[in-house]
N, C-alpha and C positions, 0 to 999 in steps of 0.2 A: 502494500499500499503507500511506497515510495514516489506517485506520481507526480511527472511535470505538470508545473504552472507555466505561469511566461513572467518575462522581467518585469518589473515594478518600476525602471527607470526610464531615461530619456537615452538617445543613446550617446557612449559613449567617446566616439572618434570619428575623425572628420576621412576623407577620402585619404588627405592626401598622409593622416596619420595609417593608415589600412598599408595604404601600396609603401608605407615606412616599415610596415611590420612595427608598428609601435602605436598600443594604446593603451596607455595607460592612468586616462587624468581624469577618472567616473568610476566609482563603484555601482555596481549591478546585482540586481537580485531576481531570484527565482525560489516558487512559492515551489513546496510538495504536501502530501498530508501523510499525518502520525499513524505511526504502526501501532495501535490499540493494545497489538499482545508484546509490547517490548516497553510496558511499562513497569516499573519496581517500584509499589508504592513505601514499602518499608526504607529505602537507599536512596528512594528521592531521585531516580535516574531514569532514565527516558531512552533508548535504541530507535536513531532517526534515523532515512534518508538525506546526504545533502544535496547531492547534484545527479546527475547522469550526462551522456551524451545526446541525448534527445534534441535534436534540431529544433530552434526557437526564432519566429520570425521580429527582426529589431526591424527600425526604419530605414536601417541603409542595407539592408537583406537576412538571409538566414545564418544564424549564429549557431554553432556546432562547438561544445567544449571537449577537445580532446584526454581522454581519460588513460593514456598510458602513465606508465610509473614516473616518465621523466618530464609529465606535460604540466603536472601540479603541484604547486610549492606548499607543503604542507606543516611548511618549518613554524609559522605561527599557529594556527589554528589547531594544529597537533602537538604546542607548548605546553598545554595546561593550564596557559594564561587565555585563550580565547574566550570572548564576552558567551555568552545568551542572554539576548536582548529579546525588549518588546516591541516589537513594530519598529525594530530598521534604528530604535532612537537611542543612542550610548548612553544619555543622560540613567538610563531604566534598564539596569541589568539585572537580571532575574536569576542566574545562574554561569554554569563556567561549562563549556565543551572539555571534555574528560580524555577523550579518546578519539583515532580519528583511522580509518582503514580505506585502501581500495581494492572495490570488486573485482575484478579484471574480467571475470567471466560474465556477470551483470553490468560489468562497465558502466558503473557508478563508486560514489565515496560515501562510506557511512560512519556515521559518528554516536558516543556515548556521553548525555548533558547530563548534569546534576544539577538538581535546582535548589536554589537558597533557603532561606528562614527569614528573607526578612516579609512585612508583612505583602507588600506584593506580588512578591516569589510565591506566598503561600496561595494566595487566591488564585492566581493565575495557573500553579500547579495543579489546585484543586480541579479547576476547569477542566484543565489536562485527562486527571482524574477520568472525570464525569462524564468525557466526551464533548463536554460544550467546545471547545478550543482542540480544533484536530490538524491546523494549514502548520506549515513550517516552512520557510523560507530562510536563504541564504545570499548573504551578500560577497561578492567579489570584485579582485581588480584582475581584467585583463590585462599579460604584463608584453603578447605579440599575439600579430594576427597574419595569418596568411590565406590567403586571395586563391579561391578555385571557381573555375563556369562549369556550371553544369548544362545539362538539358534545360532544366525544370528553372534556373536561377542561379545568381550568382551567391556560394557558399564563404561564409565566413569562418576558418578553423580557430579555435584560439589554440595554438601550439603552447604556449605559455602562460599561467591563469593562477591567481592567489585567494583560495576562501581564506577573510578575513573575520567571519562572524556568522555565526545561527541566532534566527530570532521564530518567535512564535508570535504568528498575524492571526490578524481577525477576517482581515480580508482579501485573500489571493487579488492575480491580475484576473485570471478565470476561475470564477466559482464552481463553475460545470467541471472540473475534472473531480472524475470518482477512482472506484479501488477496478485495476485493471486497465485505464487508460488515461490518455495523455492531450494536452491541447495547450495551442497557443496564440495570441492573440498580438496584433497590430498597440503596440503602444502612442496613444497620442502625445504629439512633439507640441508642447505648447508654443501659442503663436507669440513672437516677438514684440511688444507693446511698446510703442515711444510716447513719450510722456512729453506734453509742446511745453515750453515755458513760458509766461507770460511777459508780453512784452511790457518792459520799464519806462518811462517816458525820464528820462535821465533828467532834463532839465525841470521837471517839474521836482524831485528828488531833490537836486540842490535848492529848487526856492523854498522849499520845506524846512530844509536843514540848515540855512538862512536865515529864514523867520523864527525857529526854536529858537539859534544861538543870541538873536538879537532881543528876544523875549527873557530868555536867562541871563544875559550880562544888563540890561537894565536893573533888574528882581536883584542881582548881586549890589550894582554902584549903587542901587537905594541903601539894601542894609549896611555897606562900610559907610557910606556918609549919616547914616543915623548914628551907627555907631561911635563913628568919630564927633558929632556934636554932643551926642550921650556923654562923651570922656572929657570933649573940649580939644580936642586934635583933629580937627577938622584938616589941618595942613598933613597929616599922616592918612588920614582917608584918600584927598586926592593925591597924593604919592600912588599909592595901594593902587586907586583907579587907572593912573598912566602907566605902572608896570604890567596889568592884568592880571592883579594876585585875584585870588579867592578871599570869598569870605573866611572861610576855616584860616586862609593863611595871613591874612589883617590881624582877626583875632590874634593870632599870633604875636606878631608884630605888636599891634595896639597893649597887650597886657604884658611886653616887656617894656614896653614904653614907659607906662604908668607905674606901674608897680604895686601898691598898695592905696595907690591915690581916689579917692570916692568919686564917683558919677557926678558928673555938675548937677547943682542941683537948680530945680526949673522952679520958680517963687510962684507961691499959692498965690489966689488974686483974696485981698483983706476982705473975710466977713468976718460980721461980729458975730459973740458966741451965742443970741439970738435969733440970729439966722440961720447959724448951722443945722441946725432943727428944719428948717424950712426946706432944703433940699432933699425934694421925695423922687428916685429911682422909680419909683411904678411911674408917676406922673412923665421921668424923663424917658423911657422905656417906652411906654405908650407915643409920646409924645415924637418919638424917632424911628418907630415902627409905619405912623398911619402921617408923617409929615406935618402933621398939625399941632402948632406952639403956643397954641394959647392961651391951654390951660397950663402951660409951662414955662411962664416966660422969665421965672426966676432961673429956672435951670440952665437953661437957655443964655441965660448974660453971664452965670459961671463957666459955663460951657467955651462962650466965644472970648471970655478975658482968660481962659487956661490957656486958649488955641491961639490967643495974642502975644501970652510969656511965652508961650513955649516955639513957636514958631510954628508949628504942625496942625495939621488939620487931620480932625477924629473922623474914621469910617459909621460911628454913631454919634455919642457922645462925651466931654471931658466932665468925669467927677470929683469934689476936690478931697484930698486925702481925707478931712475930719468925714467926710460921710461916709467912710470905708471905715472908722472907727467904731462908730456909735455900736452899743452894743446894749438894745434894747431887751434882746429875748434873753433869758439865762437856762443853759441846761440843766443847772444842779433843780430848778423848781419847775416841778409839770405843768403849774399856771400858765409859767412865762417862758414857756417855750419845754421845757423840758420831754414832754412828749413827742418835742421832734425828734430828739436824737435818738438813735436805735441802739438798742442791744444787741450782739452776736451770740447766738446761743449756740455752744460748740460740746453736740450732747454725743459724738463720737469722741471727743476727752473726758468723759463721767471718771468723776474719781472715785476712789470706792473708799469704805472705813477699814484704817487698820485695824487689826487684830493680832493676837500672838503666834509666834509661829506653832505648827504641830507637830512636834516632834516625834512621840511616845513611840508611835507605831514606827517610824523607822530607825531606832536602836533598839526594836528586836520586843514588841511587847507581843504578845501572842493575840489575835483575834479573831471570836469563834463568831460565825455568820448564820444566819439561817433559822437562830432558837426559838423557841416559843413558849414552851415551860418550865419550871423548875429544873434548875443543871445539876446535879452531881455527881463530881469528879471523886473518885475512890484514891485512897495516897497511902503510903505505909510510912506511919509517922515513927514507927520504930522498927526495927530489924533484929536480927538474933545476932547475940553472941557468940562467936568462937573463944576456946579454952583448952590450954593443954591439961590433963588428967595423969594423974598416976599409974603405974599399974596396977590393976585390979577394980579401979573404980570407975563410976560410970558417967558422962554429959551428963550435965546440967538439963533438964528440959527447960528451953524457953520461948514462947510464942512470941509473934509478931505482933506487932499492934497496927492495927488499922485505923483510918478515919476518912473521912470526906472534905473536898472543899463544898461548899454548895454557892450555887449563884440563882437569883431570883430576879425576875424581871422588874423593869423600875421606869416609870413612864418619864418621858422631856419630851419637851415642846414649844414653840415657837408660832406667837399668835400677833399679825397685824392685817390693817382693816384696810381695803386697795378700793377706789372707787370704780366703777364703771367708765367714767367720761375721762379718767387721769389713764389709766389703761388703753386708752383710744386712742389718747393726743400725745401722749409724752415721748418725749426724746431724749434719750435714748429710751426702751423699747422698760415701761415700769414694773410690768411682769414679771421680765429675766432681771433686770434690780432688786427687788424683793423677793423673788425665788432665792438667788443667789444669798441673801442675805440672810435669809431664814435659814438655809443650809450651811452658814459659814456661822452663824449663831450656834447650832444644835451643836455643830466639830466644836465650838471653840468650849463650849461647858463642857462636852464628852473629856476636854482635855485636860479640864481645871479638875472634875471630881474623879478622874484616874491616876492626879494628883495629889489631891488635897479633898477626895468626897469625902462630906460627915457620917456617911451610913445611914440618915435616917431614913428620909425619902431619896436618896439619893445611893451610889455605889462609894463604897469607904475604899477611899485612897492611898497611895504608898505611903504617905507621910500618920494617917491615919491606921494602920494596921499595926495591933498590939504585937509583940515577940520578934520585931526585925530588930535589927543592931542598930547602935545610935553612937557620935561620935560627939561627946559636948566639948566645946571650945571656952574654955575656962570661966570668966566671971561674962556678965550680962552684957550682949555686946561685942562680943571675941572678933576679932577679923582671923581670916581664916587662915592656916598656916601650910608650910609643906606638908608636915607632918599629921595634921588633922588629914589633908586628901589622902595619904597614905596609909593612914589608919582607917580609913572607910575601905578600902577595899582591904585590910588586914580582917576587918571585922565579917566581909564577907565568907572569905576564904579557910576564915577560922570555922566558918557553918559549914565548912564542905560543899556552898552553893556555888560556888567557882568553876560547873563542870561546864558552858558553853561557851561560845565566840562573841554571846550578846552582852556581856559585858560594859556597861557604859556609866560616863558620869552624866548626872542630869540638872540643872542651877537657871539662877535668872541671869540679867546682865550686869546686874550690882555687884552679885558675887565675881563675872567673868572678869569685869573693869578692875578689882581689889585684887584680885589671884595677877593681872598684869604688871601689876603697879605695886607687888608687895616682893621681895626678896625674899629667896629659900631661906638664904638665913643672916646673921648680924654680919654687918660689912661685904654680904654677897651682892654680887652685882649682877645675878643670875635671876630673874626674875621665876616666880613658880608656873605661872601658865606663859610661853613664849611662841612663836608661831611655830608649825601653824595651831590657829587661834582657835581649833576643832578640838583639840586632844589635851588629855591631861597624864601621867603618868603611864604614857603609853595606851589610854584608853581612849574614847572617842568622848566627846563631849557635848550633848546636847543644851543650847542658851533656848529658851523664852521666857513669857514675861507670864505667863501660866504658873511659873514656881514661885510660891508665896515670899512677900518679902517686908509680911508685918509679924512676924511669928514673936512668941516671948518665950524667954528661955525662964525667967522666972517672974515672982510675984509683980517685984517693982522693975520689971524691962522693959527698955525699948523696943523698939521695932527688929527682929533681924531675919533673915534670911537663909535658905533651905538650901542644902547643897545635897544631891541624894545618886548613890553610887549604888549598883546591883543589876540583877538580869532581867 
């Protein structure tokens, strides 16, 4: 099923090139049918026919590809690097040509192609497997032609040619080709279309360019003169115009000449303080727009006087500086203009409430989820003791002592009231803010009771659990010492409780600051806690404001902070 279709390209060679046996200026294509029984889905390989010596009608005559071994240059197609393309598009490679052979008996070339795993390659390969895409085309270059005259016409034999790529195509040049058949059709050569250039009137173009240049020159001259007059340096302005300077060039010259000198002040017309309030921008704007100054005589008089003193003609009207300085509307008072001052609302920059860090879970606390009723966890509170006995003596009987750790459900909740209108109109979403805040409040309270729960309506926390070891730090309000930090570890190890790697310190920012500013010993420059600031005595340390700082050591104590060590 490797039937030949037709060329898909315009002819590559002129008569002179044919006579010179040289035809290497363009790439030609021929199309074939896929062999459906040669598809290996597991290895993504397909065996295809690449070319044959079936004659094909070209615009310049009949073309035949010589299939002798020395006529085909397979150096590239058989290198393992030749591409498998989609529709001869060099930017869409979907595989590679792995192997090429010449079938001398059938006078054909055959190739094994392997599809890639890109999205495009997968789509095309699946279409090949499903029988949707069944057309193959080969791209080749003719290196040498020989001309033969036959009874049925002129035949050009490609005595030397080079296949360059193989493509999966959707529409071959002749889609009537089927199994066991071959056909060829003529290739349509596109007509040469000449685009006539529009005639250009050179004189008109020159006239337009000259008019535009004059306009730009007049504009630049006016700006230069205005700048010179403003800074009382008309001499520089006239010199710049004579030299053909641009406005930007004159600004540089002017800036260098005047330095920090102030612009020339234009005298304001003498206006009595009582009359300053008579100047109305509304009347002046209305008169300027309509051309009727009967209701704005005072404003016109002031504008004309400013124009006379400044030597300039306004496009609209001049207003005295004192009028611009009036402040009748006040942004701070709503009734006096505050309602006109907008307030920008940045909902995307919402600032959430600050809460203490949640650290106990990260320090190794076990969390039992999915609980419903009361929980009882059995434990071995006292084990047997082994002992040596003398000859003939019996080993004393000792029984294990068991106990249980009980857990009872506690109710924890948070409540807030939110209106329907607030939910509909808020930015950012009030629903999301309230929901997140409720969750954060519950999590923060859980952290609180985990550390210092009282055990009444709430769970019993670490600091309120009886029987745990403690280290007292001298008198009331005593500062932590290096020895006290070590003794906390000693208490846990002495109770044989240091059995896991989840040991850690837990305290608040006040204690951390004290540890970082207290020397290990008298005259020592090394502090109890140094970098890294999340470890102490080789163990990790959690810092959170949920650890209390309002504890009391004695009846007359001030406030004290807790530092906890354990699993």
